[in-house]
C-alpha positions in Angstrom: 26.2 158.1 184.3 24.6 154.8 185.3 27.1 152.2 186.7 26.8 148.5 186.9 26.3 147.2 190.4 27.3 143.8 191.6 24.0 142.0 192.1 23.1 140.8 195.6 21.3 137.7 196.6 21.4 134.1 195.3 19.5 132.0 192.9 19.2 131.9 189.1 18.3 135.5 188.7 21.3 136.7 190.6 23.6 134.4 188.5 22.2 135.8 185.2 22.7 139.3 186.4 26.3 138.6 187.4 27.0 137.0 184.0 25.5 140.0 182.1 27.6 142.4 184.2 30.8 140.5 183.3 29.9 140.5 179.6 29.3 144.3 179.8 32.7 144.9 181.3 34.3 142.7 178.7 32.7 144.6 175.8 33.6 147.9 177.3 37.3 146.8 177.5 37.2 145.5 173.9 35.7 148.8 172.6 38.3 150.9 174.4 41.1 148.7 173.0 39.7 149.2 169.4 39.5 152.9 169.9 43.1 153.2 171.1 44.5 150.9 168.4 46.6 152.7 165.7 44.7 153.1 162.4 47.3 151.4 160.2 47.2 148.3 162.3 43.4 148.3 162.2 43.3 148.8 158.4 46.2 146.5 157.5 48.9 147.2 154.9 48.4 149.8 152.2 48.2 148.7 148.5 51.5 150.4 147.9 53.2 148.6 150.8 51.8 145.2 149.5 53.0 146.0 146.0 56.5 146.9 147.2 56.8 143.8 149.4 55.7 141.6 146.5 58.2 143.3 144.0 61.0 143.1 146.6 60.3 139.4 147.0 60.1 138.6 143.3 63.0 140.7 142.1 66.8 140.1 142.1 67.8 143.7 142.0 66.4 147.3 142.0 67.5 150.4 140.3 66.3 153.9 141.4 66.1 156.9 139.2 64.6 159.8 141.1 61.2 158.7 142.3 61.2 155.9 139.7 62.1 152.4 140.8 62.9 149.7 138.2 62.6 146.1 139.5 64.6 143.4 137.8 62.2 140.5 138.0 63.2 136.9 138.3 60.1 136.1 136.2 61.3 136.0 132.6 57.8 136.7 131.2 57.9 140.2 132.8 61.6 141.2 133.1 61.1 144.7 134.4 58.5 146.5 136.5 58.5 150.3 137.0 57.0 152.1 139.9 56.6 155.9 140.4 56.3 157.1 143.9 55.1 153.6 144.9 52.5 153.2 142.1 52.9 150.6 139.4 53.5 152.3 136.0 53.0 150.6 132.7 54.0 152.9 129.8 51.1 153.0 127.3 49.7 149.8 129.0 52.8 147.8 128.0 53.1 144.8 130.3 56.4 143.3 129.2 59.2 145.8 129.7 62.6 144.4 128.8 65.0 147.2 129.8 65.0 150.8 131.2 67.8 153.4 130.8 68.2 157.0 131.9 68.8 159.5 129.1 70.7 162.0 131.3 67.9 164.6 131.0 65.4 165.7 133.6 61.8 166.8 133.3 59.6 168.0 136.2 62.5 167.3 138.6 62.6 163.7 137.6 64.9 161.7 135.2 63.8 161.1 131.7 63.9 157.4 130.8 64.0 155.2 127.8 62.3 151.8 128.0 61.9 149.0 125.5 58.7 146.9 125.4 57.8 143.7 123.6 55.0 141.2 122.8 51.4 142.0 121.9 50.9 144.7 124.5 54.2 146.3 123.8 54.7 149.4 121.7 58.4 149.3 121.1 60.9 151.9 122.5 59.3 154.7 124.5 60.5 157.9 126.2 59.1 158.4 129.7 59.0 161.9 131.2 57.2 163.4 134.2 54.7 166.2 133.7 52.6 167.6 136.5 53.9 164.8 138.7 52.5 162.2 136.2 54.8 160.0 134.1 53.9 160.1 130.4 55.2 157.9 127.6 55.8 158.6 124.0 56.7 156.1 121.3 60.1 156.6 119.6 60.3 153.3 117.7 57.8 150.5 116.9 60.5 147.9 117.1 59.6 145.2 119.6 62.7 143.0 120.0 64.2 141.5 123.2 67.4 140.5 121.5 67.8 143.6 119.3 66.1 146.5 121.1 66.1 149.9 119.3 68.0 152.4 121.5 68.5 154.8 118.6 71.3 155.2 116.1 73.8 158.1 116.7 73.8 160.4 113.7 77.2 160.3 111.9 79.2 163.4 113.0 76.9 164.2 116.0 77.2 162.8 119.5 74.2 164.7 120.8 71.5 163.1 118.7 69.9 159.7 118.3 68.0 158.7 115.2 65.1 156.3 115.3 64.7 155.6 111.5 61.9 152.9 112.1 59.8 155.5 114.0 60.7 158.6 112.0 61.8 160.3 115.3 65.0 161.7 116.7 65.9 162.3 120.3 68.2 164.8 122.0 69.3 162.7 125.0 70.7 165.7 127.0 67.3 167.5 127.0 64.8 164.7 126.4 63.5 166.6 123.3 61.8 164.5 120.7 62.1 165.7 117.1 59.4 164.8 114.6 59.0 165.9 111.0 56.4 165.2 108.3 57.8 163.3 105.3 54.7 163.6 103.1 52.9 166.4 101.3 49.1 166.6 101.5 47.6 164.0 99.1 50.6 161.7 99.3 49.7 158.2 100.3 51.8 155.5 101.9 53.4 154.8 98.6 55.6 157.8 99.3 57.2 156.2 102.4 60.5 157.7 103.3 62.9 157.0 106.1 64.5 159.5 108.5 68.3 159.6 107.8 69.6 162.9 109.1 68.8 166.1 111.1 70.2 169.6 110.5 72.7 171.0 113.0 70.1 173.2 114.7 67.5 170.4 114.8 65.0 172.5 112.7 65.1 170.3 109.5 65.4 166.7 108.6 66.2 164.5 105.6 64.3 161.5 104.5 65.4 158.9 102.1 62.7 157.6 99.7 62.6 155.6 96.5 63.1 158.7 94.4 65.8 160.4 96.5 66.1 162.6 99.5 63.3 164.8 100.9 63.9 167.8 103.2 61.3 168.7 105.8 61.1 171.3 108.5 58.9 171.5 111.6 57.3 174.7 110.3 57.1 174.1 106.6 56.8 170.4 106.2 58.4 169.0 103.1 60.2 171.9 101.3 63.0 170.5 99.2 64.3 167.4 97.3 67.5 165.9 96.1 66.7 163.3 93.4 68.9 160.2 93.1 69.3 158.8 89.7 69.0 155.1 88.8 72.7 155.0 88.1 73.5 156.4 91.5 71.0 154.1 93.2 72.7 151.1 91.6 76.2 152.2 92.3 75.7 153.5 95.8 72.5 152.3 97.5 72.0 148.8 96.0 75.3 147.5 97.4 74.1 148.5 100.9 71.1 146.1 100.5 73.5 143.3 99.4 75.8 144.0 102.3 73.0 143.8 104.8 71.9 140.5 103.3 75.5 139.1 103.5 75.9 140.1 107.1 72.5 138.6 108.1 73.4 135.3 106.4 76.8 135.2 108.1 75.1 135.8 111.5 72.6 133.0 110.8 75.5 130.6 110.0 77.0 131.5 113.4 73.7 130.7 115.1 72.6 134.3 115.5 69.6 136.2 114.0 69.8 139.8 113.1 67.1 142.0 111.6 68.3 142.5 108.0 65.8 145.3 107.3 67.0 147.3 110.3 70.6 146.7 109.4 70.0 147.9 105.9 68.4 151.1 107.2 71.4 151.7 109.6 73.7 151.4 106.6 71.7 153.9 104.7 71.9 156.4 107.5 75.7 156.0 107.6 75.8 156.4 103.8 73.9 159.7 104.0 76.1 160.9 106.8 79.3 160.2 104.8 78.2 161.5 101.5 76.1 164.6 102.3 76.4 167.7 104.5 74.0 170.4 105.6 74.4 173.9 104.4 72.3 177.0 104.9 71.1 178.6 101.6 69.1 181.8 101.8 67.8 181.1 105.3 66.9 177.4 104.8 68.9 174.2 105.3 69.9 172.3 102.1 71.9 169.1 101.5 74.9 168.9 99.3 77.0 165.9 98.3 78.1 163.6 95.4 78.0 166.7 93.2 74.3 167.2 93.9 72.4 169.9 95.6 68.9 169.9 97.0 66.4 172.3 95.5 62.9 173.7 96.5 60.2 171.2 95.9 57.3 171.9 93.6 54.1 171.1 95.5 51.6 170.2 92.8 51.2 166.7 94.3 
């Protein structure tokens, strides 16, 4: 290996040689220092570390659910931020998350969460569950309201089930299972809209309230039975619920509050079905009975 020798002699040539030798020794020391420097210090902070530092600085509190962190932001335009294992997570690209709650269930070793989202990028209420170490979201309700978020309505007589009438979904909080049923037959258009109002005890069938009465649907068969509601019954039982919702909405407005009259009306209808009807198994299928009426198999000529 060739080594640098201190030049001998005097004059301009010797001075230049001495200067070059000193520069060479300096560069060698600098290179050695760079090689010995720890890699993180050389590369700077990781994106996850920068994100966490920023969220810690801009949040007033933090909740942890497994490997999820929920940051309560001071910025009112984005009340909550969610991270999963240090990575920012926006359910279905929703930017404005207003609240996050655990359901009590776990999936993939991680808690199952409910989150409410608002504004133009929001999708309503979503269920967040981890699959293959990846958080996935599913819409339960399209309601996007900061003041009246849709956390589901307990089905009358059942503490283990939440109904989301606006989204035609039901949730079993203890397991995180989402129940979905078809309320239309092939060929039925949107004029046949019906609202989810009840689920059978074994979660295999559901009842929908439409303008002509109750429709029963199962996950395997689709719509299979009906319970017609006469005009007289509609006027005596259901129409007063609409008036009651309107009265309560006006009273709230007089008190300086706003409530969603349509959602209140739907909630009252769910309660009415729960009070007036009960599920019974008939020849291996679930049927509804109440008010002297029984559901019957539906003719599918539609």
